[in-house]
N, C-alpha and C positions, 0 to 999 in steps of 0.2 A: 596534902598533894596537889600536886600543879596541874592545872585543867592545859591541857592543850588545846586550840583552837584548830579547828582546819579549814583551812582556808580553799575553797573552791576551785580548780583550774579552770582560768579563763580561758574558752576555747578561742581559739586565734579564728579571725575571720579571711576566707578566700578571695584574696583581691581578683585571682585569674580565673580563666574556665580554659578546664582543659580542653585542647581542640586535638586530638589525637582522635577522639571515638566521632568526631565532627565530619573530620578528614576522612576516614574510613568509610564513614557512612555515603559521603558524596564519591568517593570513589564507587562502590559498590552501585549507585545508584547509575552512574555513569554507563558503567560497565554494562548493565542492563539494558540501557536503554540503545548502547553501541550493536548490543548482541540483536534487541528484539525488531529494531525499525527496516533493517532491509526486510525482513518477511513480514511485517504489517504494510509494507510499501509494493511488494511485488503482489504477494496472494498468489497467483498459480505461477509455478515454475517453468519457462519455459527458454528456449534458445530462439533468440530473435536473427533472422540474417541480416547478416549487414548491409548497407549501402547508404550513396549519399546522399543527405535530405537537409530541408530546411527545418529550423527551430519551430517547434510546434507553440501557438500563443499559449496562454494560459486560458482556458478558458473551461468551462462545465462540461465536459462529454462523458459519453457513456463508452463503455468498452467491451467488445464481443473479445474473449480469448480462444484460440483453437489450437490444443496441445497436442504433442506427438500422437497420443492413439484417438485424434479423433474425436473426442471430446470439448462439448463449445461450454461457454461461461458467457454469460451477461454479468457486468459488473463484477465479479466474481464468486457467482453463484454459478450453479451447474443449469443446463435448460437444455433442451431436446429442440431440433432446427424448427420442428411447427412450433412452439412454444415461441423460439426466439421469433417469428415469423409474425404473429400475432402480439407480443410483447413489441415490437419494435412497430409496428401496424399503429396499434394502440397512441406508443408516445410519437408519433412521427404525425398525429390527426391532431394528439395534442399541442407540439410546439412543430412549427415549421421549419425552423432554427434548429433542429435535431442536429448535434455533433457525436458521430463514431468513429473509436479509433479500434482500427482490426489490429489484434496480432495473434498472429499465427509462428506455429515451432516449423524452424527452416527445413526438418526433417518430415512435414507433413506433405502428402500430398498435392499438389496445385489443384486438383477439384473440390478439395473441403473449403479452401478460401473463396472459389471462384463461388461458392454454393452460399455463402454467407455476402458478396457482392449484390449476387441475385436478389438474396431477400432485401439489399439494399435499396436497389433500382427499383424493384416491384413496387416500394411505398416512396420513392422518389425523395429519398433521403440525400442529398448530394453535397453534405460537409462530413464529408468523410478522410479518412487518411491511414494508409497501411504504418504499423508500426516497423520501424528497422533501428539495427544498430549504428551508428558513425561510423563511417571507416578511421 
């Protein structure tokens, strides 16, 4: 009786990496960042008025936002006008070069922005700007 020797099959080495899953993953991550970045950047959605402006220098500044309903936010956190007064007073005392950007919805009453401006004036915050969209 003849004995047959079984040979083990030699597996082939894979010399190439399958790029399709890596490309798919890259596109998914890219799409995710494209969708989420505008939401993270703006924070509070308001419709800014249009006007001709200069480009602001890249400095660290605090942002006071008043939305169409009259709600006030300091650096994307809700705050009352009394707390805004206290907080900006403390910040101005700590840093005399405090910079504040005021963003107000174009549908907002003019008086709401004036209340914020009075608080800035009260604490002698002179480095401030009203944020608008470019024409």
